[in-house]
C-alpha positions in Angstrom: -68.1 -13.8 -102.1 -66.6 -10.6 -101.0 -68.0 -11.0 -97.5 -66.6 -14.6 -97.3 -63.1 -13.3 -98.3 -63.2 -10.6 -95.6 -64.4 -13.1 -93.0 -61.5 -15.5 -93.9 -59.0 -12.7 -93.7 -60.3 -11.6 -90.3 -60.0 -15.2 -89.0 -56.4 -15.5 -90.3 -55.4 -12.2 -88.7 -57.0 -13.2 -85.4 -55.2 -16.5 -85.4 -51.9 -14.8 -86.2 -52.4 -12.3 -83.4 -53.3 -15.0 -80.9 -50.2 -17.1 -81.9 -48.0 -14.1 -81.6 -49.5 -12.9 -78.3 -47.5 -15.0 -75.8 -44.3 -14.1 -77.6 -45.0 -10.4 -77.1 -45.4 -10.8 -73.3 -42.0 -10.0 -71.7 -41.2 -11.9 -68.6 -40.7 -9.9 -65.5 -37.0 -9.6 -64.8 -35.8 -9.4 -61.2 -32.3 -8.6 -60.1 -31.6 -10.1 -56.7 -28.7 -9.7 -54.3 -27.7 -12.2 -51.6 -29.5 -10.2 -49.0 -32.7 -10.2 -51.1 -32.6 -14.0 -51.5 -32.1 -14.5 -47.8 -34.9 -12.1 -46.9 -37.3 -13.9 -49.2 -36.3 -17.3 -47.8 -36.9 -16.2 -44.1 -40.2 -14.5 -44.9 -42.0 -16.8 -47.3 -40.3 -20.1 -47.8 -41.9 -23.4 -46.7 -39.0 -24.0 -44.3 -39.7 -20.8 -42.3 -43.4 -21.7 -42.1 -42.5 -25.1 -40.7 -40.2 -23.5 -38.1 -42.9 -21.0 -37.1 -45.5 -23.8 -36.6 -43.1 -25.8 -34.5 -42.3 -22.8 -32.4 -46.0 -22.1 -31.9 -46.4 -25.7 -30.8 -43.8 -25.3 -28.1 -45.4 -22.0 -27.0 -48.8 -23.6 -26.4 -47.0 -26.5 -24.6 -45.5 -23.9 -22.3 -48.8 -22.2 -21.8 -50.5 -25.5 -21.0 -47.8 -26.4 -18.5 -48.2 -23.1 -16.6 -52.0 -23.4 -16.5 -51.8 -26.9 -15.0 -50.7 -25.3 -11.7 -53.4 -22.7 -11.6 -56.6 -23.1 -9.5 -59.2 -25.2 -11.3 -63.0 -24.5 -10.8 -65.0 -27.4 -12.2 -68.7 -28.0 -12.3 -69.6 -31.6 -12.9 -72.8 -33.6 -12.6 -75.2 -36.2 -14.1 -78.6 -35.1 -15.3 -80.7 -37.1 -15.9 -79.9 -40.6 -14.7 -83.1 -42.6 -15.2 -83.3 -46.4 -14.5 -86.2 -48.9 -14.7 -84.9 -52.4 -14.0 -85.0 -55.4 -11.7 -82.1 -55.5 -9.3 -81.1 -57.7 -6.3 -81.5 -56.0 -2.9 -80.0 -57.4 0.3 -82.5 -57.7 3.1 -81.8 -57.1 6.8 -81.6 -60.8 7.5 -79.0 -61.3 4.7 -81.3 -62.7 2.1 -81.6 -61.3 -1.4 -84.8 -60.2 -3.1 -85.2 -59.1 -6.6 -87.2 -55.9 -6.9 -88.3 -53.7 -9.7 -87.1 -50.1 -9.4 -88.0 -47.0 -11.3 -85.9 -44.1 -10.3 -84.7 -40.7 -11.7 -81.4 -39.4 -10.2 -79.5 -36.2 -10.6 -76.3 -35.0 -9.0 -74.0 -32.0 -9.3 -70.7 -30.9 -7.8 -68.9 -27.6 -7.8 -65.2 -28.0 -6.8 -62.3 -25.6 -6.6 -58.9 -27.4 -6.6 -55.3 -26.4 -6.4 -52.1 -28.4 -6.9 -48.9 -27.3 -5.0 -46.0 -28.5 -7.1 -43.3 -27.9 -4.4 -44.8 -30.5 -2.1 -47.0 -32.5 -4.4 -50.1 -31.6 -2.3 -53.6 -31.5 -3.8 -56.2 -29.4 -1.9 -59.8 -28.8 -2.8 -63.0 -27.2 -1.6 -66.4 -28.4 -2.9 -70.1 -28.4 -2.6 -72.4 -31.1 -3.9 -76.1 -32.0 -4.2 -77.8 -35.3 -5.0 -81.5 -36.0 -5.6 -83.5 -39.1 -6.3 -87.1 -39.5 -7.5 -88.6 -43.0 -6.7 -91.6 -43.6 -8.9 -92.6 -46.9 -7.2 -92.9 -45.3 -3.8 -93.8 -41.8 -5.2 -91.1 -40.2 -3.0 -88.5 -37.4 -3.6 -85.4 -37.0 -1.4 -82.2 -35.1 -1.5 -78.7 -35.3 0.1 -75.6 -33.4 -0.2 -72.5 -31.8 1.2 -73.1 -28.0 1.6 -69.4 -27.6 2.1 -66.3 -29.7 2.3 -62.5 -29.3 2.1 -59.8 -31.9 1.7 -56.3 -32.7 0.8 -54.1 -35.5 -0.5 -50.4 -35.5 0.4 -48.0 -38.1 -0.9 -45.2 -39.0 1.5 -41.8 -40.3 0.4 -43.2 -40.4 -3.2 -41.7 -39.2 -6.4 -42.9 -35.6 -7.1 -43.1 -35.2 -10.9 -44.3 -31.6 -10.7 -41.2 -30.5 -8.7 -38.9 -31.8 -11.5 -41.2 -30.5 -14.3 -40.9 -27.0 -12.8 -37.2 -27.3 -13.4 -37.2 -28.8 -16.9 -40.1 -27.3 -18.7 -38.7 -23.7 -18.6 -35.5 -25.1 -20.1 -37.6 -26.9 -22.8 -39.2 -23.6 -23.7 -35.9 -21.8 -23.8 -34.5 -24.5 -26.1 -37.5 -24.1 -28.4 -37.0 -20.3 -28.6 -33.3 -20.6 -29.3 -34.0 -23.5 -31.8 -36.4 -21.2 -33.7 -33.7 -18.5 -34.0 -31.2 -21.2 -35.1 -33.6 -22.5 -37.7 -33.9 -19.0 -39.2 -30.1 -18.8 -39.4 -30.1 -22.3 -41.0 -32.6 -21.1 -43.6 -30.3 -18.2 -44.3 -27.4 -20.6 -44.8 -29.5 -22.8 -47.1 -30.5 -19.8 -49.1 -26.9 -18.7 -49.4 -25.9 -22.1 -50.6 -28.6 -22.1 -53.2 -27.8 -18.6 -54.2 -24.1 -19.4 -54.9 -25.1 -22.7 -56.7 -27.2 -20.6 -59.0 -24.5 -17.9 -59.3 -21.8 -20.5 -60.2 -24.0 -22.0 -62.9 -25.0 -18.5 -64.1 -21.3 -17.7 -64.3 -20.6 -20.9 -66.2 -23.5 -19.9 -68.6 -22.1 -16.4 -69.1 -18.6 -17.8 -69.8 -20.0 -20.4 -72.2 -22.0 -17.7 -74.0 -18.9 -15.4 -74.2 -16.7 -18.4 -75.4 -19.2 -19.2 -78.1 -19.3 -15.6 -79.4 -15.5 -15.4 -79.4 -15.2 -18.9 -81.1 -17.6 -17.8 -83.8 -15.6 -14.6 -84.3 -12.4 -16.6 -84.5 -14.0 -18.9 -87.1 -14.9 -16.0 -89.3 -11.3 -14.8 -89.1 -10.0 -18.3 -89.8 -12.3 -18.6 -92.9 -10.8 -15.4 -94.3 -7.3 -16.7 -93.6 -8.2 -20.0 -95.2 -9.1 -18.2 -98.4 -5.8 -16.3 -98.3 -3.9 -19.5 -97.5 -2.6 -18.1 -94.2 -3.9 -21.0 -91.9 -3.3 -24.7 -91.9 -6.1 -27.2 -92.2 -5.2 -28.6 -88.8 -5.6 -25.2 -87.1 -8.8 -24.5 -89.0 -10.3 -27.8 -87.9 -9.4 -27.0 -84.3 -11.2 -23.7 -84.5 -14.2 -25.4 -86.0 -14.1 -27.9 -83.2 -13.8 -25.1 -80.6 -17.1 -23.6 -81.9 -18.9 -27.0 -81.6 -17.5 -27.5 -78.1 -18.6 -24.0 -77.1 -22.1 -24.7 -78.4 -22.2 -28.0 -76.4 -20.9 -26.3 -73.3 -23.5 -23.5 -73.6 -26.3 -26.1 -74.1 -25.3 -28.0 -70.9 -24.9 -24.7 -69.0 -28.4 -23.6 -70.1 -29.9 -26.9 -68.8 -28.1 -26.6 -65.5 -29.2 -23.0 -65.2 -32.9 -24.0 -65.7 -32.6 -26.6 -62.9 -30.9 -24.2 -60.5 -33.4 -21.5 -61.4 -36.4 -23.8 -60.6 -34.8 -25.0 -57.3 -34.0 -21.5 -56.1 -37.4 -20.0 -56.9 -39.1 -23.0 -55.3 -37.1 -22.5 -52.1 -37.6 -18.7 -51.7 -41.2 -18.8 -52.9 -41.0 -16.9 -56.2 -43.2 -17.5 -59.2 -41.5 -19.7 -61.9 -42.3 -17.2 -64.7 -40.1 -14.5 -63.2 -36.7 -14.1 -64.9 -33.8 -14.0 -62.3 -30.5 -12.3 -62.4 -28.2 -12.6 -59.4 -25.6 -10.1 -58.4 -22.2 -11.3 -57.2 -21.8 -10.0 -53.6 -18.4 -8.3 -54.0 -18.9 -5.6 -51.4 -17.7 -7.6 -48.4 -16.5 -6.3 -45.1 -13.5 -8.5 -44.5 -12.7 -8.7 -40.8 -11.6 -11.2 -38.2 -13.9 -12.7 -35.5 -12.6 -13.0 -32.0 -12.8 -16.7 -30.9 -13.4 -15.8 -27.3 -16.2 -13.5 -28.1 -17.8 -16.1 -30.5 -17.6 -18.8 -27.8 -19.2 -16.6 -25.1 -22.0 -15.7 -27.5 -22.5 -19.3 -28.4 -22.8 -20.4 -24.8 -25.2 -17.6 -24.1 -27.4 -17.9 -27.2 -27.4 -21.5 -28.4 -30.0 -24.1 -27.4 -27.2 -26.4 -26.3 -26.7 -24.6 -23.0 -30.3 -25.1 -21.6 -30.3 -28.5 -23.3 -27.2 -29.7 -21.5 -28.7 -28.4 -18.2 -32.0 -30.1 -18.8 -30.4 -33.4 -19.7 -28.4 -33.4 -16.5 -31.6 -32.6 -14.5 -33.4 -35.4 -16.3 -30.7 -37.8 -15.4 -30.9 -36.9 -11.7 -34.7 -37.1 -11.9 -34.5 -40.6 -13.2 -32.4 -41.7 -10.3 -34.6 -40.0 -7.7 -37.7 -41.6 -9.4 -36.1 -45.1 -9.2 -35.3 -44.7 -5.5 -38.7 -43.3 -4.5 -40.8 -45.7 -6.5 -38.9 -48.7 -5.1 -39.1 -47.8 -1.4 -41.8 -46.8 1.1 -44.7 -44.9 -0.4 -47.5 -43.4 1.6 -50.3 -41.0 0.9 -52.1 -39.1 3.6 -55.7 -38.0 2.8 -58.1 -35.9 4.9 -61.5 -34.4 4.5 -63.7 -32.2 6.6 -67.2 -30.9 5.8 -70.9 -30.8 6.3 -73.5 -33.2 5.1 -77.3 -33.6 5.3 -80.3 -35.2 3.7 -83.9 -34.0 3.4 -87.1 -34.2 1.4 -86.4 -30.7 -0.1 -83.4 -29.0 -1.5 -83.5 -26.3 1.1 -83.6 -28.9 3.9 -80.2 -30.1 2.9 -78.7 -26.8 4.0 -80.5 -26.6 7.3 -78.5 -27.8 10.3 -76.2 -30.1 8.4 -74.0 -32.5 10.3 -70.2 -32.7 10.4 -68.4 -35.2 8.4 -64.6 -35.8 8.5 -62.2 -38.5 7.5 -58.4 -39.1 7.7 -56.6 -42.0 6.0 -53.0 -43.0 5.5 -52.3 -45.4 2.6 -49.0 -47.4 2.7 -47.0 -49.3 0.1 -43.9 -51.2 1.3 -42.0 -53.7 -0.9 -41.2 -56.8 1.1 -39.6 -59.1 -1.5 -39.0 -58.1 -5.1 -36.0 -60.4 -5.9 -33.6 -57.5 -6.2 -35.8 -55.5 -8.6 -35.6 -52.3 -6.6 -31.8 -52.4 -6.2 -31.2 -53.2 -9.9 -33.6 -50.4 -10.9 -31.6 -47.9 -8.9 -28.3 -49.2 -10.3 -29.7 -48.9 -13.8 -30.8 -45.3 -13.1 -27.3 -44.5 -11.7 -25.6 -46.0 -14.8 -27.9 -43.9 -17.1 -27.1 -40.8 -15.1 -23.4 -41.4 -15.3 -23.6 -42.0 -19.1 -25.6 -38.8 -19.6 -23.1 -36.8 -17.6 -20.3 -38.3 -19.8 -22.2 -37.6 -23.0 -23.0 -34.0 -22.0 -19.5 -33.2 -21.1 -18.1 -34.7 -24.3 -20.8 -32.8 -26.5 -20.1 -29.6 -24.6 -16.3 -29.8 -25.4 -17.1 -30.8 -29.1 -19.5 -27.9 -29.4 -17.0 -25.4 -28.0 -14.2 -26.7 -30.2 -16.5 -26.6 -33.2 -17.1 -22.9 -32.6 -13.4 -22.1 -32.3 -12.5 -24.2 -35.4 -15.2 -22.4 -37.5 -13.9 -19.0 -36.4 -10.3 -20.0 -37.3 -11.5 -21.1 -40.8 -13.4 -17.9 -41.3 -10.4 -15.7 -40.3 -8.2 -17.5 -43.0 -10.6 -16.7 -45.8 -9.6 -13.1 -46.2 -6.3 -13.9 -47.8 -8.0 -16.5 -50.1 -10.5 -13.9 -51.4 -7.8 -11.3 -52.0 -5.6 -13.8 -53.9 -8.6 -15.2 -55.9 -9.7 -11.6 -56.8 -6.3 -10.7 -58.2 -5.9 -14.0 -60.0 -9.3 -13.4 -61.7 -8.2 -10.0 -62.9 -4.9 -11.3 -64.2 -6.5 -14.2 -66.0 -9.2 -12.0 -67.6 -6.6 -9.5 -68.9 -4.4 -12.4 -70.1 -7.3 -13.9 -72.0 -8.2 -10.6 -73.7 -4.5 -10.1 -74.7 -4.3 -13.7 -76.0 -7.5 -13.3 -77.9 -6.2 -10.2 -79.7 -2.8 -11.9 -80.4 -4.6 -15.0 -81.8 -6.8 -12.9 -84.1 -3.6 -11.1 -85.2 -2.0 -14.5 -86.0 0.7 -14.2 -83.3 -0.3 -17.3 -81.3 -1.9 -20.7 -82.0 -5.3 -21.9 -81.0 -3.7 -24.1 -78.5 -2.2 -21.1 -76.6 -5.6 -19.4 -76.8 -7.4 -22.4 -75.3 -4.8 -22.5 -72.5 -5.5 -18.9 -71.7 -9.3 -19.5 -71.9 -9.0 -22.4 -69.5 -7.0 -20.2 -67.1 -9.6 -17.5 -67.3 -12.5 -19.9 -66.6 -10.6 -21.6 -63.7 -9.7 -18.2 -62.1 -13.3 -17.0 -62.4 -14.7 -20.2 -60.8 -12.1 -20.0 -58.0 -13.1 -16.4 -57.3 -16.8 -17.3 -57.1 -15.9 -20.3 -54.9 -13.9 -18.2 -52.5 -16.7 -15.7 -52.2 -19.1 -18.6 -51.6 -16.8 -20.0 -48.9 -16.7 -16.7 -47.2 -20.5 -16.2 -47.0 -21.1 -19.9 -46.1 -18.6 -19.6 -43.3 -20.1 -16.4 -42.1 -23.5 -17.9 -41.8 -22.1 -21.0 -40.2 -20.6 -18.8 -37.5 -24.0 -17.1 -37.1 -25.6 -20.5 -36.7 -23.1 -21.6 -34.1 -23.3 -18.3 -32.1 -26.7 -16.8 -33.0 -24.9 -13.5 -33.1 -24.3 -11.1 -35.9 -20.7 -9.9 -35.8 
């Protein structure tokens, strides 16, 4: 019996300790500044990983483009190629006989080729060997080209490589600048989430402070009620202010949890970490020179190479339309040595010359105006792109100047909001003491409370506008002033 009691007590104590264990674990509390949040966002957020992957994709596109103009050495062949079938064979007199064949073939070619993008010329040097084993005749023979060189030269044709050499470097420049821009956009997004959290955190702190003050006021009101020094109407209002403060705190707590989850998810923090954000009050208020901002934007932003590339693409489309609808010709030539023998070595003994030259032509005779309309369409597209690029360039430049002007106006707003916050805070503290001393009514206290909350929110909003505008300028210029 004694052992059973001891066992039961042990189980009860163990269950109590297990139940209490999670409550004894203190959450890790982290205090973050705006700079900390931005650094986390640009180092471990999913957005930065996407930007990095996209930038890597463009890097390999650029590498692939550059290697396409390097010499290519390729070994190709077929081994084995065995066939046993009945096939029609044309006889010397023109008649056809069906014969059974049983052959084993093998071939190989080693070729070195080079493309010249400036002229669109393809040149190559190659060597090849071909062998066949005829099982029906029990014979083995070889043929091949010990050495051959050749070229293919389009004449009056559209040269895609010449234009690609102009546009692909611009595409790569755009990608690099777009990556930097994406990092700045991540910083802006982190800033926006930081201040959303900070505003809700401020509302929560104000709600908690209001509830505490409301409860203190209720205690004082209960004393005054016992002494008959307060009316029922004022006492009811004080009770209502406590209920309203509790409701406001509950709503603020829910908003804070949502903002907390969103911010942690964006910057890649564990959800069990407890956050506290510091208001970035230490700001270096200064003016940005609009001319400097515009020059940096034109130098650093992807729009500059993008505009240039789009104009080149427009001109390329017109040239392509003209070249593809006119005379096209391709000149091909080949010179080399060839031979056949019963052994592999015999192919390379006293080979004979082989050479060929050909000129292929394509001339449109009647296309019912298709060539002319294609050229006119390309001209219209080019003119439209030129117009769009010019308009977008002006809008871009104007956007930079306008953003700088907005930023330069924020200094006065921050100074004014800071002073208003101090005045409203002092006014509320004075009003609270006067109310507790019975000098003012609950209505006057609520007015002072509303002014304090409004001033605090306006101050946070002005700081938010400053930092958002700051990062907007960084996005537009890719330059840290």
